[in-house]
C-alpha positions in Angstrom: 254.4 -26.2 139.7 252.6 -27.6 136.6 254.5 -30.6 136.7 253.9 -30.8 140.5 250.4 -30.9 139.9 250.8 -33.6 137.2 252.3 -35.8 139.5 250.1 -35.3 142.2 246.7 -35.6 139.7 248.5 -38.9 138.2 249.4 -40.4 141.8 245.4 -39.4 142.6 244.1 -41.5 139.7 246.5 -44.5 140.5 244.9 -44.3 144.0 241.3 -44.1 142.5 242.1 -47.0 140.2 243.4 -49.0 142.8 240.5 -48.6 145.2 238.3 -49.7 142.6 239.9 -52.6 141.3 240.0 -53.7 145.3 236.2 -53.2 145.6 235.5 -54.8 142.0 237.5 -57.9 143.3 235.5 -57.9 146.6 232.4 -57.4 144.7 233.3 -60.7 142.5 234.1 -62.3 145.9 230.9 -61.7 147.4 229.2 -63.6 144.6 231.1 -66.7 145.3 229.2 -69.6 146.6 231.2 -71.0 149.6 230.5 -74.5 150.3 230.4 -76.0 154.1 230.2 -79.2 155.1 228.4 -80.0 159.0 227.1 -82.9 161.0 224.1 -82.5 163.2 224.8 -80.7 166.2 228.1 -79.5 164.6 228.9 -75.8 164.9 231.1 -73.5 162.9 232.5 -69.9 162.8 231.9 -68.1 159.5 233.9 -65.4 158.5 233.8 -62.9 155.9 236.6 -62.1 153.5 239.0 -59.7 154.8 238.0 -56.1 154.2 238.2 -52.5 155.9 235.3 -50.8 157.1 233.0 -53.7 157.1 229.7 -52.5 158.6 226.2 -53.3 159.3 226.5 -57.5 158.9 223.0 -59.1 158.9 223.3 -62.9 158.7 220.5 -65.3 157.9 219.5 -68.5 157.1 217.3 -69.5 154.1 216.4 -72.8 156.2 216.8 -72.5 159.9 215.3 -75.7 160.6 218.4 -77.4 158.5 221.3 -74.8 159.7 220.6 -72.1 161.9 223.2 -68.9 161.9 223.2 -66.1 164.9 224.0 -62.3 164.7 227.9 -63.2 164.9 228.1 -66.0 162.2 227.9 -68.9 164.1 226.5 -71.8 162.4 224.5 -74.9 164.2 223.7 -77.7 162.3 220.2 -78.7 163.1 218.8 -81.6 160.5 219.8 -83.1 157.5 219.6 -81.5 154.5 220.9 -78.5 152.2 220.3 -74.7 152.8 222.2 -71.3 152.2 223.3 -69.0 154.4 224.0 -65.3 153.6 225.6 -62.4 155.4 224.5 -58.6 153.9 227.1 -56.2 154.8 227.9 -52.4 153.7 231.6 -51.2 153.1 231.2 -47.2 152.8 227.8 -46.7 150.9 228.0 -50.1 149.0 225.7 -53.0 150.2 227.5 -56.5 149.6 226.5 -60.2 150.2 228.2 -63.4 151.1 226.7 -66.7 150.2 227.7 -70.1 151.9 226.0 -73.3 150.9 225.7 -75.2 154.0 225.1 -79.3 153.8 224.0 -81.0 156.9 224.4 -84.9 157.0 225.2 -87.2 159.9 228.4 -88.8 158.1 231.3 -87.4 160.0 234.9 -87.4 159.2 236.1 -90.4 160.8 233.9 -92.5 158.1 236.5 -91.7 155.3 238.4 -94.7 156.4 236.6 -97.5 153.9 237.5 -100.2 155.8 236.4 -102.0 158.8 237.9 -104.6 160.7 235.6 -107.3 161.2 235.8 -109.0 164.7 238.9 -107.5 165.5 240.2 -109.0 162.3 240.6 -112.3 160.7 243.3 -114.5 161.3 246.2 -116.7 159.2 243.8 -115.4 156.1 241.1 -118.5 157.1 239.7 -117.7 160.7 236.7 -115.3 161.3 234.5 -114.2 163.8 237.5 -114.6 166.2 237.2 -111.3 168.4 241.0 -111.9 169.3 243.6 -110.2 171.0 246.0 -111.0 168.1 243.5 -109.8 165.5 243.5 -106.3 167.3 247.0 -106.5 167.1 247.2 -107.3 163.5 244.5 -104.9 162.5 246.7 -102.1 164.2 249.6 -103.2 162.2 247.7 -103.2 158.8 246.5 -99.2 159.2 242.6 -100.0 160.3 241.3 -96.7 161.9 237.9 -98.4 162.1 237.4 -101.8 164.1 234.3 -104.0 164.6 233.7 -105.9 167.6 230.9 -108.0 168.9 229.8 -107.4 172.2 227.7 -109.8 174.5 226.9 -110.4 177.9 228.1 -113.6 180.0 226.3 -115.5 182.3 227.4 -113.6 185.1 226.3 -110.4 183.1 230.0 -109.6 182.2 230.5 -107.9 178.9 232.8 -109.7 176.5 233.9 -109.9 172.9 232.0 -112.8 171.2 229.6 -113.3 168.3 227.5 -115.1 170.8 226.6 -118.5 172.1 225.1 -120.1 169.3 226.6 -123.6 168.2 227.2 -121.4 164.7 229.6 -119.3 166.9 231.2 -121.7 168.9 232.0 -123.7 165.4 233.4 -120.6 163.9 236.0 -119.9 166.9 236.9 -123.8 167.3 235.4 -123.9 170.9 233.8 -127.0 172.2 229.6 -126.3 172.3 228.0 -127.2 175.2 224.1 -127.5 174.1 223.1 -127.8 177.8 224.9 -125.0 179.1 226.1 -122.9 176.2 226.1 -119.5 177.9 229.7 -119.0 179.6 230.7 -117.2 182.5 233.0 -114.3 182.3 236.1 -116.6 184.0 235.4 -119.5 181.7 235.2 -117.2 178.5 238.6 -115.1 179.7 240.2 -118.5 179.6 239.2 -120.3 176.6 241.6 -120.1 173.5 240.1 -119.3 170.0 241.2 -121.7 167.6 242.8 -123.3 170.7 245.6 -120.5 170.6 244.2 -116.9 170.6 243.3 -114.7 173.5 240.0 -113.6 174.3 239.1 -110.0 174.8 236.6 -108.1 177.3 235.2 -104.8 177.4 238.0 -103.3 179.2 240.6 -104.5 177.0 238.5 -102.3 173.8 238.5 -99.3 176.7 242.0 -99.5 177.3 243.1 -99.8 173.5 241.1 -96.8 172.7 242.7 -94.8 175.6 245.9 -95.6 173.8 245.0 -95.1 170.0 243.0 -92.0 170.1 242.8 -92.1 166.3 240.9 -95.1 166.1 236.9 -95.5 166.4 235.1 -99.0 167.1 231.9 -100.3 165.9 230.2 -102.5 168.5 227.7 -104.8 167.2 225.2 -106.1 170.1 223.4 -108.6 167.6 219.6 -108.3 167.4 218.6 -107.5 171.2 215.1 -106.9 172.6 214.5 -103.5 174.3 215.1 -104.8 177.8 218.3 -106.7 177.0 219.5 -103.5 174.9 219.0 -101.4 178.0 221.1 -103.9 180.2 223.8 -104.1 177.9 224.1 -100.5 176.9 224.3 -99.8 181.0 227.2 -102.2 181.0 229.0 -100.5 178.0 228.6 -97.0 179.8 229.7 -98.4 182.8 233.0 -100.1 181.3 233.7 -96.9 179.6 233.2 -95.3 182.8 230.7 -92.5 181.0 233.7 -90.9 179.4 232.3 -88.8 176.7 235.6 -88.6 174.8 235.8 -92.4 174.1 232.0 -93.2 173.8 232.0 -90.5 170.9 234.4 -92.8 169.1 232.2 -95.5 169.3 229.6 -96.4 166.3 226.8 -98.6 168.0 224.6 -100.9 166.2 221.0 -101.5 166.5 219.1 -104.0 164.4 215.6 -102.8 165.2 213.5 -99.4 166.1 213.2 -101.1 169.7 216.5 -102.1 170.1 217.8 -98.3 169.3 214.8 -96.9 171.6 216.5 -99.4 174.4 220.0 -97.9 173.5 219.1 -94.3 173.2 216.9 -94.4 176.4 220.4 -95.2 178.4 223.0 -93.4 176.6 222.6 -90.7 173.6 225.8 -92.1 171.5 227.0 -89.4 168.9 227.0 -92.4 166.1 224.2 -94.9 165.7 224.6 -97.7 162.8 221.1 -99.3 161.6 221.4 -102.7 160.5 218.9 -104.0 157.9 218.3 -107.6 158.0 217.9 -109.7 154.6 213.9 -110.2 155.5 213.6 -106.6 155.8 215.3 -105.5 153.2 211.6 -104.6 151.2 210.8 -102.4 154.1 214.4 -100.2 153.0 212.3 -96.8 152.1 210.3 -96.7 155.1 213.7 -97.5 157.2 215.7 -94.8 155.2 213.2 -92.4 156.0 212.9 -93.5 159.7 216.6 -93.7 160.1 217.0 -90.0 159.2 214.6 -89.0 161.4 216.8 -90.4 164.4 219.9 -88.9 162.9 221.5 -92.3 162.2 224.9 -92.1 160.7 225.4 -95.3 159.0 222.8 -97.6 157.3 224.5 -101.4 157.2 223.3 -103.7 154.6 224.6 -107.3 153.5 226.8 -107.3 150.4 224.2 -109.8 148.7 221.2 -107.4 149.5 222.7 -104.2 148.7 221.9 -102.4 145.3 222.6 -99.4 143.3 219.4 -97.8 144.1 219.6 -98.4 148.0 223.0 -96.8 148.3 221.7 -93.8 146.1 218.9 -93.3 148.4 221.0 -93.8 151.7 223.4 -91.1 150.7 220.6 -88.7 149.4 219.1 -88.8 152.7 222.7 -87.6 154.2 223.8 -91.2 155.6 226.9 -93.5 155.2 226.6 -96.8 153.6 228.3 -100.0 155.2 228.2 -103.2 153.5 229.4 -106.6 155.2 231.0 -109.1 155.2 233.5 -108.4 152.1 236.6 -110.4 151.7 237.2 -110.2 147.7 239.2 -107.2 146.6 237.5 -106.9 143.3 234.2 -106.6 144.9 235.2 -104.1 147.5 236.5 -102.0 144.9 233.5 -102.2 142.9 231.4 -101.4 145.9 233.5 -98.3 146.7 233.0 -96.8 143.5 229.5 -97.4 143.4 229.1 -95.2 146.6 229.5 -97.4 149.5 231.7 -95.6 152.4 232.5 -98.6 154.3 233.5 -102.1 153.9 233.6 -104.5 156.7 236.2 -107.3 156.0 238.1 -109.9 157.5 241.1 -109.6 155.5 241.0 -107.1 152.9 243.8 -104.3 153.8 244.4 -101.2 152.2 247.3 -102.1 150.5 245.0 -104.7 148.6 242.8 -101.6 147.6 245.8 -99.6 146.0 
């Protein structure tokens, strides 16, 4: 009997020791600072570590203006910034806390791609501003997941992919310039050959491409528009996309002024906005960054010749992404990426060049 009693005592002590170890492990785990990164308006469900008999869960946010949490641990990103979300709970009679460090910004996962194909992609290592179908096909083969194109209205108010109707744009694309009547009709444009051989593209081509390539994002450059033209162009874009939210959510739309942004946003609230800072506005970059943050702008774009490390730091500290353009020197691109630039808009650099 004594032997049996001794064995039972040993078993009880072992069980108690295991329980103590488990509680200690959980206590250590409860002190861990888990990290969660969200974009504005994103929702995430938090989970406590698995343990039996958890009760009296109480969720709280240190700053609900940045990230709010409900009684079930569902976190909603409200505005750019950092805060802590905590869950207090009990296991038996013992109190525990589990913490998450939550960072909210407006730099979503798609902007990890580093390279953006400029004007659908350069051709023959010499042609730029083409916005040609062959450039799009080449960019696809080169693995681009972010592609930029210029969107503009024709004389008969149709959307086409063109850098514009200026003499510069005609010269860049190898098309004769008509000073008396520079703005083409839709049919004229679609029957034109870029550099005498490449195929022109309209908005419907972009829409169909996005339907087929569901992992590709487009950067739509509308140039610098006044409010009324921005409204008209945006209405045509939404119409071309048939108000398809899934497709429109894969568009990064560029605004070059506050009034242009307001015009675009009055028609349709895009998920991702880019604000283009012109060279003569660089001196206003601190106030521009502040305004962009207040509007949840995703990307601030700056010319390569204007950008500085200080600007990069300020944009990123305010939870936004930095894009610079147009860069075709591999060494310069690598240096910019190392300095914190998120996206390089390029005619010719490929991912293979960056390795």
